[in-house]
N, C-alpha and C positions, 0 to 999 in steps of 0.2 A: 610540514604543514604549520602554518602560523596559528597562534591562538585564535585570531579572528576567523580564520578559515575553519578551524575545528568547530567553533561555536556555530558558525553559519551553516556548515554542512550538517552538523548534528540537528539543528533546528529544522533545516529543510527536509530532513529524513523523518521528522516527527518523533525524534528520540529525546527523552529527558536526560539531563546530566546524571541523574541517579541510575538510569538504565546503562549508560556508558560506564559508570563506576562499577556497577554489578558485573557487567560483562568483562571488565578489565581487572576485576579483583582488587579494586582500590576503594577508598572512602570517597564520598561525594566531594568533600573539601579538596581532594587531590584534583578531581576534574575541574573544579572551580579555579584552582591554581593554574592548571594548564590553559584554561580559557582566558584567564586574566594576564597570562604571560609571566607569571611568577615562577613557573617551572616549565621546562621544554615539553612539548607534546611527544610522547613516545611513538616510535615508528609503528609498533604493532597496533596502537589505537588508531593512528592515521590510516593504516592499512585496512583495519576492520571497517571503518566508516566509508572508505573509498570502495571497498568490495560491495557494501550494501548499495551505495550510490550506483555503481556499475550494474549491479543486479537489477535495480529499478529501471535504469536506462535500457537495458536489454529487454525487460518485460514490456516497456512502452513500445520499443521498436518492433518486437515480435507481434504485439497486438495490432499495430498499424500495418505491418506486412500482411497479416491475416486478412485484414479489412480490404487492403489493396488487391489481394489475390482473389478475393471473393468475386463471383460472377457479376454481382451488382452491389453497389454501396448500400449498407443498411440505412433504413430511414432514421434509426436511432439506436444507440448502444446503451444498454442498461448495465450499470456497474453495481456491485453489491458491497455495502459497507457493513462491517461488524461492530457491534456496540461494545464488546468486551474482548479482552485478550483470550479468555476461555473460548468464546464463540469463534474467534479467528482461528485458533489452534485446532478446534474441533473440526471445522470445515476446510481449513487450509493448513494442515500440519506442516507443510513445507515452509510456512512463514515463522514457525517457532524458532527462536525465542523472541522474535520481534513483536512489539506491542501493537495493539489495534491502531494506535495513533500513527504509527509508522506506515501501516497499510493504508490509512487515510491519506497520508502524504503521497503515497504511490498513486492512489486514485486521482488525486489532484493533478499530478503530473500527466497522467493518462488523459484526463478530461481536457487539459489544456492542449495536448497534442491532437486529440480528436477534433477539438474546436478549430485548431489551425488547419487541419485536413478537411474541414467542412462537414464533419460528421457530428450531428447533435448527440448529446448524451445526457443521461440522468443518473443520479445515484440514489439507490434505495437501501434502507436498512434491512439487514437480515433479521428475520423474526423466526428463530429456530423452531418453535412449536408449530407455527403456521406452515412453515416450509415443510417440516417432516410430515404433517398431516396431508399436505398437498402431494408430497412425493409418494406417499403410500409405500408399496413394495418395490418401487423402481429404485434403481441404483443411484446414489448421490454422485453427481459429477459437476464439474464447473459449468457445463452446458445446462444441466438441470437447474442449478442455482440461478443462472442467467435467465432461463425461461420463466422460472417462478418470479423473479424480480421484475421481468418485463410484464407479467400478468398483474403485478401490483401497481405498476405505474400507468396502466391503461394505454390507449392508443397514442402513437407519437404526436407530440404537440398538445396533448390534453393537459388541463390544469392539474 
């Protein structure tokens, strides 16, 4: 992986150089050297970012496949964005240790793919207190979070 590829991929994944440094067990300055071409990009770092990228591509493909396999195309898909790492990890523990900014990058990819497929989408912030009050004693699931978010955005096409 070239230095420019490393920086481009890192940024497209919504990851900070500090996050890469923390995950790689190096100082921020080392990541900056990799990205500047002053030191070669380690294979394990390139592999880490490539795995995250592939994971996001699979998630987008699976979401599109689920929409295409549905009996009818949804009028709108509502996506949930988390304001903080803590909220992301609370409701999506599978995303830890990725930061909320990385999840936002995934949502952006998904939204572009939905748009290309002709499926309107909207992104709503997760409001944990409001969501949990709405949820009541029901079990928290991805589908329940999506239903709550859809209720926040109103009817498809509304302002």
